[in-house]
LOTORGU-719772 format. One line per field, with one value per atom (N, C-alpha, C): z, x, y. Coordinates in nm, 4 decimals. Last residue first. Example, Ala and Ser with C-alpha at 12.3 -4.5 7.8 and 13.67 -1.06 7.14 Angstrom:
BEGIN
Z c(0.7080|0.7140|0.7870|0.7800|0.7800|0.7800)
X c(1.2850|1.3670|1.2900|1.3190|1.2300|1.3200)
Y c(-0.2250|-0.1060|0.0030|-0.5690|-0.4500|-0.3300)
This chain:
BEGIN
Z c(-1.6842|-1.6661|-1.5515|-1.7353|-1.6874|-1.6730|-1.7994|-1.9098|-1.8654|-1.6370|-1.6364|-1.7453|-1.6801|-1.7215|-1.7266|-1.5680|-1.7110|-1.7619|-1.3026|-1.3774|-1.5261|-1.2362|-1.2277|-1.3071|-1.2719|-1.3519|-1.3519|-1.0766|-1.2172|-1.3091|-0.8469|-0.8780|-1.0245|-0.8630|-0.8685|-0.9033|-0.8369|-0.9559|-0.9709|-0.5828|-0.6994|-0.8284|-0.4263|-0.4302|-0.5531|-0.4679|-0.5118|-0.5223|-0.3457|-0.4886|-0.5446|-0.0803|-0.1531|-0.3042|-0.0271|-0.0247|-0.0984|-0.0371|-0.1340|-0.1410|0.1863|0.0551|-0.0562|0.3828|0.3560|0.2238|0.3608|0.3406|0.3067|0.4249|0.2931|0.2623|0.6886|0.5913|0.4496|0.7977|0.7968|0.6972|0.7731|0.7024|0.6964|0.9399|0.7951|0.7217|1.2120|1.1425|0.9905|1.3021|1.3233|1.2518|1.2604|1.1696|1.1845|1.2811|1.3477|1.2501|1.1126|1.2571|1.3320|0.8560|0.8930|1.0437|0.8634|0.8336|0.8711|0.9088|1.0111|0.9894|0.6634|0.7902|0.9020|0.4860|0.4765|0.6062|0.5693|0.5768|0.5711|0.5094|0.6483|0.6654|0.2313|0.3104|0.4570|0.1707|0.1384|0.2193|0.2520|0.3188|0.2919|0.0670|0.2105|0.2874|-0.1698|-0.1494|-0.0011|-0.1238|-0.1364|-0.1166|-0.1214|-0.0023|-0.0055|-0.3834|-0.2735|-0.1431|-0.5326|-0.5444|-0.4280|-0.5211|-0.4186|-0.4242|-0.5481|-0.6147|-0.5085|-0.3809|-0.4061|-0.4910|-0.2641|-0.4031|-0.4323|-0.0286|-0.0215|-0.1592|-0.1178|-0.0351|-0.0312|-0.2505|-0.3270|-0.2482|-0.0370|-0.1472|-0.2286|0.1139|0.1708|0.0605|-0.0695|-0.0240|0.0346|-0.0954|-0.2131|-0.1732|0.1697|0.1098|-0.0105|0.1904|0.2788|0.2219|-0.0051|-0.0182|0.0717|0.1004|-0.0329|-0.0460|0.3501|0.3436|0.2089|0.2672|0.3518|0.3456|0.1253|0.0556|0.1359|0.3376|0.2235|0.1478|0.4928|0.5478|0.4364|0.3150|0.3586|0.4155|0.2986|0.1780|0.2136|0.5657|0.5092|0.3839|0.5729|0.6636|0.6132|0.3847|0.3550|0.4496|0.5236|0.3880|0.3573|0.7737|0.7665|0.6296|0.6884|0.7808|0.7697|0.5221|0.4700|0.5569|0.7042|0.5887|0.5312|0.8795|0.9288|0.8138|0.7082|0.7781|0.8288|0.6316|0.5292|0.5939|0.8819|0.8155|0.7084|0.9224|1.0168|0.9529|0.7084|0.7158|0.8115|0.7781|0.6513|0.6511|1.0143|1.0194|0.8921|1.0685|1.0041|1.0032|1.3989|1.2542|1.1929|1.7007|1.6275|1.4798|1.8200|1.7696|1.6878|1.8919|1.9899|1.9496|1.6665|1.7960|1.8967|1.4618|1.4597|1.5899|1.5198|1.5378|1.5437|1.4432|1.5829|1.6142|1.1688|1.2511|1.3986|1.0984|1.0782|1.1632|1.1625|1.2337|1.2185|0.9754|1.1179|1.2014|0.7392|0.7632|0.9113|0.7956|0.7746|0.7955|0.8086|0.9267|0.9144|0.5426|0.6500|0.7780|0.4199|0.3888|0.4972|0.5310|0.5565|0.5285|0.4258|0.5710|0.6059|0.1538|0.2035|0.3542|0.1561|0.1111|0.1626|0.2482|0.3231|0.2843|0.0429|0.1794|0.2610|-0.1643|-0.1732|-0.0348|-0.0732|-0.0926|-0.0979|-0.0541|0.0496|0.0385|-0.3199|-0.2651|-0.1619|-0.5624|-0.4255|-0.3679|-0.8902|-0.7999|-0.6624|-1.0260|-1.0187|-0.9266|-0.9689|-0.9659|-0.9470|-1.1773|-1.0706|-1.0767|-1.3944|-1.2733|-1.1564|-1.5824|-1.6122|-1.4863|-1.4861|-1.4669|-1.5018|-1.5750|-1.4344|-1.4081|-1.8437|-1.8117|-1.6679|-1.8093|-1.8739|-1.8440|-1.6927|-1.6160|-1.6769|-1.9087|-1.7842|-1.6987|-2.0942|-2.1247|-2.0006|-1.9198|-1.9900|-2.0164|-1.9804|-1.8991|-1.9845|-2.0269|-2.0854|-2.0008|-1.9449|-1.8983|-1.9591|-2.0867|-2.0731|-2.0373)
X c(-0.2374|-0.0932|-0.0431|-0.5449|-0.4693|-0.3244|-0.7048|-0.6457|-0.5690|-0.8167|-0.8760|-0.8188|-0.6512|-0.7917|-0.8583|-0.4119|-0.4161|-0.5595|-0.4870|-0.4401|-0.4453|-0.5490|-0.6534|-0.6140|-0.2950|-0.4080|-0.5204|-0.1473|-0.1107|-0.2228|-0.2841|-0.2766|-0.2405|-0.2396|-0.3770|-0.3765|0.0426|-0.0228|-0.1643|0.0798|0.1439|0.0747|-0.0592|-0.1024|-0.0471|0.1024|-0.0377|-0.0920|0.3359|0.3354|0.1942|0.2458|0.2923|0.2950|0.1938|0.0826|0.1224|0.4558|0.3571|0.2386|0.5550|0.6140|0.5195|0.4049|0.3805|0.4431|0.5124|0.3693|0.3425|0.7820|0.7481|0.6010|0.7469|0.8100|0.7770|0.6396|0.5602|0.6161|0.8502|0.7246|0.6359|1.0486|1.0684|0.9380|1.0391|0.9681|0.9750|1.1993|1.0560|0.9753|1.4609|1.4036|1.2525|1.6141|1.5004|1.4311|1.8259|1.8452|1.7356|1.7244|1.8451|1.8645|1.5061|1.4838|1.6048|1.6382|1.5477|1.5236|1.7765|1.8504|1.7627|1.5602|1.6534|1.7330|1.4469|1.3686|1.4588|1.6575|1.6119|1.5341|1.6621|1.7803|1.7421|1.4085|1.4410|1.5611|1.4355|1.3381|1.3644|1.6318|1.6600|1.5633|1.4878|1.6061|1.6426|1.2992|1.2555|1.3728|1.4644|1.3882|1.3424|1.5567|1.6523|1.5829|1.3242|1.3966|1.4928|1.2226|1.1766|1.2508|1.4390|1.3741|1.3390|1.3545|1.4397|1.3646|1.2299|1.2774|1.3803|1.1022|1.2458|1.3112|0.8439|0.8693|1.0171|0.8814|0.8404|0.8680|0.9504|1.0449|1.0092|0.7154|0.8419|0.9432|0.5372|0.5155|0.6442|0.6370|0.6336|0.6167|0.5998|0.7339|0.7374|0.3189|0.4094|0.5498|0.2240|0.1966|0.2872|0.3198|0.3597|0.3392|0.1885|0.3355|0.3832|-0.0809|-0.0308|0.1212|-0.0903|-0.1164|-0.0632|-0.0411|0.0516|0.0344|-0.2687|-0.1359|-0.0323|-0.4655|-0.4652|-0.3287|-0.3964|-0.3895|-0.3879|-0.4428|-0.3078|-0.2935|-0.7196|-0.6303|-0.4860|-0.8146|-0.8246|-0.7399|-0.7441|-0.6982|-0.7015|-0.8764|-0.7310|-0.6788|-1.1450|-1.0807|-0.9288|-1.1862|-1.1987|-1.1291|-1.1524|-1.0629|-1.0666|-1.3662|-1.2279|-1.1291|-1.5854|-1.5561|-1.4127|-1.5743|-1.5589|-1.5233|-1.6267|-1.4993|-1.4710|-1.8883|-1.7811|-1.6443|-2.0169|-2.0128|-1.9034|-1.9851|-1.9287|-1.9173|-2.1305|-1.9846|-1.9191|-2.3928|-2.3395|-2.1864|-2.3982|-2.4105|-2.3582|-2.5007|-2.4707|-2.5033|-2.3341|-2.4581|-2.4221|-2.0666|-2.1730|-2.3044|-1.9191|-1.8745|-1.9888|-2.0383|-2.0490|-2.0005|-1.9609|-2.1012|-2.1162|-1.6948|-1.7277|-1.8709|-1.7321|-1.6603|-1.6944|-1.8601|-1.9301|-1.8655|-1.6516|-1.7794|-1.8609|-1.4604|-1.4337|-1.5605|-1.5811|-1.5606|-1.5341|-1.5629|-1.6934|-1.6842|-1.2854|-1.3670|-1.5049|-1.2186|-1.1658|-1.2464|-1.3478|-1.3912|-1.3429|-1.1950|-1.3390|-1.3922|-0.9435|-0.9627|-1.1110|-0.9895|-0.9520|-0.9728|-1.0438|-1.1453|-1.1149|-0.7991|-0.9223|-1.0306|-0.6282|-0.6089|-0.7358|-0.7284|-0.7383|-0.7198|-0.6619|-0.8018|-0.8195|-0.4176|-0.4513|-0.5965|-0.1982|-0.3322|-0.3555|0.0069|0.0031|-0.1343|0.0569|-0.0134|-0.0190|0.1764|0.2494|0.1814|0.2211|0.1299|0.2102|0.3571|0.3892|0.2946|0.3275|0.2596|0.2826|0.4851|0.3437|0.2649|0.7404|0.6746|0.5263|0.8194|0.7842|0.7115|0.8783|0.7724|0.7256|1.0934|0.9724|0.8544|1.2741|1.2282|1.1016|1.3100|1.2523|1.1991|1.4331|1.3025|1.2325|1.5816|1.5853|1.4429|1.5904|1.5517|1.5512|1.8642|1.7507|1.7193|1.9894|1.9743|1.8476|2.2248|2.0865|2.0770)
Y c(1.0563|1.0331|1.1128|0.8805|0.9964|0.9591|0.6656|0.7418|0.8651|0.4800|0.6134|0.7027|0.2626|0.2549|0.3906|0.3518|0.3179|0.3131|0.3839|0.5002|0.4738|0.1224|0.2257|0.3499|0.0081|-0.0381|0.0651|0.1426|0.1547|0.1135|0.0573|0.2004|0.2218|-0.2189|-0.1675|-0.0190|-0.2273|-0.2805|-0.2247|-0.1149|-0.0540|-0.0986|-0.2997|-0.1595|-0.0889|-0.5234|-0.5270|-0.3854|-0.4284|-0.4617|-0.4672|-0.4007|-0.2826|-0.3082|-0.6702|-0.5741|-0.4466|-0.7687|-0.8164|-0.7210|-0.6386|-0.6095|-0.6534|-0.7645|-0.6227|-0.5797|-1.0258|-1.0011|-0.8554|-0.9772|-1.0297|-1.0045|-0.8901|-0.8006|-0.8455|-1.1187|-0.9970|-0.8958|-1.3019|-1.3281|-1.2043|-1.1836|-1.1955|-1.2160|-1.1826|-1.0749|-1.0871|-1.3867|-1.4009|-1.2917|-1.3021|-1.4018|-1.4142|-1.0168|-1.0807|-1.1749|-0.9502|-0.9475|-1.0229|-0.9746|-1.0491|-1.0556|-0.8026|-0.9449|-1.0290|-0.5607|-0.6131|-0.7618|-0.5425|-0.5491|-0.6050|-0.5256|-0.6388|-0.6530|-0.2825|-0.4061|-0.5289|-0.1055|-0.1206|-0.2508|-0.1361|-0.1721|-0.1919|-0.0338|-0.1729|-0.2198|0.2313|0.1455|-0.0023|0.3138|0.3168|0.2270|0.2903|0.2054|0.2006|0.4904|0.3515|0.2556|0.7152|0.6828|0.5372|0.7111|0.6993|0.6625|0.7539|0.6264|0.6052|1.0073|0.9134|0.7801|1.2804|1.1692|1.0660|1.5894|1.4743|1.3736|1.8105|1.8161|1.7077|1.7850|1.8102|1.8189|1.7305|1.8488|1.8859|1.4860|1.6052|1.7326|1.3204|1.3397|1.4639|1.3362|1.3838|1.4106|1.2179|1.3554|1.4149|0.9599|1.0470|1.1938|0.8733|0.8735|0.9680|0.9035|0.9778|0.9847|0.7273|0.8700|0.9534|0.4810|0.5272|0.6775|0.4753|0.4750|0.5281|0.4709|0.5794|0.5875|0.2300|0.3566|0.4745|0.0519|0.0587|0.1896|0.1020|0.1292|0.1402|0.0132|0.1538|0.1918|-0.2574|-0.1744|-0.0252|-0.3324|-0.3432|-0.2578|-0.2834|-0.2101|-0.2155|-0.4641|-0.3212|-0.2370|-0.7079|-0.6758|-0.5274|-0.6904|-0.7065|-0.6640|-0.6559|-0.5627|-0.5696|-0.8795|-0.7425|-0.6402|-1.0926|-1.0783|-0.9371|-1.0315|-1.0396|-1.0200|-1.0458|-0.9202|-0.9181|-1.3134|-1.2088|-1.0750|-1.4292|-1.4555|-1.3497|-1.3355|-1.3008|-1.3185|-1.4570|-1.3110|-1.2646|-1.7254|-1.6768|-1.5246|-1.7477|-1.7600|-1.7085|-1.5076|-1.6286|-1.6282|-1.3626|-1.3510|-1.4799|-1.2742|-1.3972|-1.3777|-0.9908|-1.0476|-1.1704|-0.9485|-0.9272|-0.9932|-1.0125|-1.0633|-1.0569|-0.8770|-1.0231|-1.0862|-0.6162|-0.6540|-0.8057|-0.6316|-0.6012|-0.6421|-0.6790|-0.7763|-0.7570|-0.4430|-0.5694|-0.6785|-0.2664|-0.2574|-0.3849|-0.3488|-0.3631|-0.3537|-0.2691|-0.4119|-0.4381|0.0085|-0.0556|-0.2066|0.0436|0.0683|0.0044|-0.0147|-0.1003|-0.0811|0.2006|0.0639|-0.0320|0.4093|0.4026|0.2624|0.3501|0.3493|0.3407|0.3867|0.2551|0.2439|0.6646|0.5683|0.4280|0.7663|0.7911|0.6915|0.6834|0.6336|0.6516|0.8365|0.6911|0.6292|1.0944|1.0575|0.9057|1.2050|1.1090|1.0636|1.2600|1.2745|1.1665|1.3834|1.3364|1.3644|1.2782|1.3675|1.3040|1.0779|1.2042|1.3045|0.7362|0.8495|0.9777|0.5020|0.5948|0.7133|0.3471|0.3041|0.3975|0.4701|0.4536|0.4205|0.4456|0.5740|0.5671|0.1959|0.2116|0.3428|0.2551|0.1607|0.1793|0.4275|0.4781|0.3869|0.2494|0.3649|0.4235|0.0738|0.0242|0.1393|0.2422|0.1852|0.1335|0.5247|0.3970|0.3479|0.8776|0.7617|0.6357|1.0921|1.0224|0.9006|1.4035|1.2658|1.2053|1.6168|1.5830|1.4349)
Protein backbone atom coordinates (compact mmCIF):
# COMPACT_ATOMS: atom_id res chain seq x y z
CA UNK A 1 0.00 0.00 0.00
CA UNK A 2 1.32 3.43 -0.92
CA UNK A 3 0.90 6.28 1.55
CA UNK A 4 1.22 9.87 0.42
CA UNK A 5 3.65 12.19 2.14
CA UNK A 6 2.64 15.29 4.05
CA UNK A 7 3.66 17.50 1.14
CA UNK A 8 1.54 15.46 -1.28
CA UNK A 9 -1.44 15.71 1.06
CA UNK A 10 -0.93 19.48 1.27
CA UNK A 11 -0.71 19.79 -2.52
CA UNK A 12 -3.86 17.72 -3.00
CA UNK A 13 -5.83 20.42 -1.18
CA UNK A 14 -5.14 22.76 -4.09
CA UNK A 15 -5.72 20.19 -6.79
CA UNK A 16 -9.19 20.15 -8.29
CA UNK A 17 -10.55 16.64 -8.65
CA UNK A 18 -13.34 17.54 -11.05
CA UNK A 19 -12.58 18.43 -14.62
CA UNK A 20 -14.59 21.35 -15.91
CA UNK A 21 -14.10 23.98 -18.54
CA UNK A 22 -16.65 26.30 -16.90
CA UNK A 23 -13.96 28.46 -15.29
CA UNK A 24 -12.19 28.78 -18.63
CA UNK A 25 -15.42 29.89 -20.27
CA UNK A 26 -15.99 32.54 -17.61
CA UNK A 27 -12.44 33.83 -17.85
CA UNK A 28 -12.67 33.94 -21.64
CA UNK A 29 -15.93 35.91 -21.48
CA UNK A 30 -14.41 38.42 -19.04
CA UNK A 31 -11.33 38.74 -21.29
CA UNK A 32 -13.61 39.33 -24.29
CA UNK A 33 -15.53 42.02 -22.39
CA UNK A 34 -12.29 43.80 -21.51
CA UNK A 35 -11.20 43.36 -25.12
CA UNK A 36 -14.39 45.00 -26.35
CA UNK A 37 -13.79 47.97 -24.06
CA UNK A 38 -10.21 48.15 -25.37
CA UNK A 39 -11.43 47.94 -28.97
CA UNK A 40 -14.03 50.62 -28.26
CA UNK A 41 -11.41 52.88 -26.67
CA UNK A 42 -9.42 52.75 -29.91
CA UNK A 43 -12.34 54.03 -31.99
CA UNK A 44 -14.05 56.29 -29.46
CA UNK A 45 -12.13 58.69 -27.27
CA UNK A 46 -12.39 57.20 -23.77
CA UNK A 47 -10.41 58.31 -20.72
CA UNK A 48 -6.83 57.06 -20.70
CA UNK A 49 -7.35 55.34 -17.34
CA UNK A 50 -10.21 53.28 -18.78
CA UNK A 51 -8.13 52.34 -21.82
CA UNK A 52 -5.23 51.30 -19.62
CA UNK A 53 -7.57 49.25 -17.39
CA UNK A 54 -9.06 47.59 -20.48
CA UNK A 55 -5.61 46.70 -21.79
CA UNK A 56 -4.49 45.25 -18.46
CA UNK A 57 -7.78 43.37 -18.03
CA UNK A 58 -7.63 41.91 -21.52
CA UNK A 59 -4.05 40.73 -21.18
CA UNK A 60 -4.44 39.53 -17.59
CA UNK A 61 -7.67 37.62 -18.04
CA UNK A 62 -6.50 36.19 -21.37
CA UNK A 63 -3.36 34.82 -19.69
CA UNK A 64 -5.44 33.40 -16.83
CA UNK A 65 -7.86 31.81 -19.32
CA UNK A 66 -4.95 30.28 -21.23
CA UNK A 67 -3.44 28.96 -17.99
CA UNK A 68 -6.80 27.46 -16.98
CA UNK A 69 -7.18 25.86 -20.41
CA UNK A 70 -3.72 24.30 -20.23
CA UNK A 71 -4.30 22.99 -16.70
CA UNK A 72 -7.69 21.50 -17.58
CA UNK A 73 -6.37 19.95 -20.80
CA UNK A 74 -3.41 18.32 -19.04
CA UNK A 75 -5.65 17.01 -16.26
CA UNK A 76 -8.27 15.85 -18.77
CA UNK A 77 -5.70 13.96 -20.86
CA UNK A 78 -4.23 12.35 -17.74
CA UNK A 79 -7.69 11.31 -16.53
CA UNK A 80 -8.64 9.90 -19.95
CA UNK A 81 -5.48 7.82 -20.14
CA UNK A 82 -5.72 6.80 -16.45
CA UNK A 83 -2.34 8.31 -15.70
CA UNK A 84 -1.18 10.58 -12.93
CA UNK A 85 -0.87 14.14 -14.17
CA UNK A 86 2.47 14.62 -12.37
CA UNK A 87 4.31 13.00 -15.27
CA UNK A 88 2.69 15.35 -17.76
CA UNK A 89 3.58 18.39 -15.64
CA UNK A 90 7.19 17.23 -15.31
CA UNK A 91 7.33 16.79 -19.09
CA UNK A 92 6.05 20.33 -19.62
CA UNK A 93 8.62 21.68 -17.17
CA UNK A 94 11.43 19.87 -18.97
CA UNK A 95 10.21 21.24 -22.31
CA UNK A 96 10.04 24.77 -20.86
CA UNK A 97 13.57 24.49 -19.46
CA UNK A 98 14.90 23.21 -22.79
CA UNK A 99 13.23 26.06 -24.67
CA UNK A 100 14.60 28.57 -22.15
CA UNK A 101 18.11 27.17 -22.63
CA UNK A 102 17.90 27.16 -26.40
CA UNK A 103 16.18 30.53 -26.84
CA UNK A 104 17.24 33.17 -24.32
CA UNK A 105 14.73 35.68 -25.68
CA UNK A 106 11.80 33.45 -24.65
CA UNK A 107 12.92 33.00 -21.03
CA UNK A 108 10.99 35.98 -19.69
CA UNK A 109 7.76 34.75 -21.31
CA UNK A 110 8.22 31.29 -19.87
CA UNK A 111 8.82 32.78 -16.41
CA UNK A 112 5.77 35.07 -16.79
CA UNK A 113 3.51 32.21 -17.82
CA UNK A 114 4.87 30.02 -15.02
CA UNK A 115 3.96 32.81 -12.60
CA UNK A 116 0.46 32.97 -14.12
CA UNK A 117 0.10 29.20 -13.63
CA UNK A 118 1.16 29.58 -9.97
CA UNK A 119 -1.34 32.39 -9.45
CA UNK A 120 -4.04 30.23 -11.07
CA UNK A 121 -3.12 27.33 -8.79
CA UNK A 122 -3.29 29.56 -5.71
CA UNK A 123 -6.62 31.14 -6.68
CA UNK A 124 -8.16 27.75 -7.48
CA UNK A 125 -7.00 26.34 -4.14
CA UNK A 126 -8.24 29.39 -2.27
CA UNK A 127 -11.64 29.24 -3.99
CA UNK A 128 -11.89 25.54 -3.26
CA UNK A 129 -10.96 26.06 0.40
CA UNK A 130 -13.47 28.90 0.79
CA UNK A 131 -16.27 26.94 -0.83
CA UNK A 132 -15.61 23.96 1.44
CA UNK A 133 -15.58 21.39 -1.39
CA UNK A 134 -12.89 18.77 -1.82
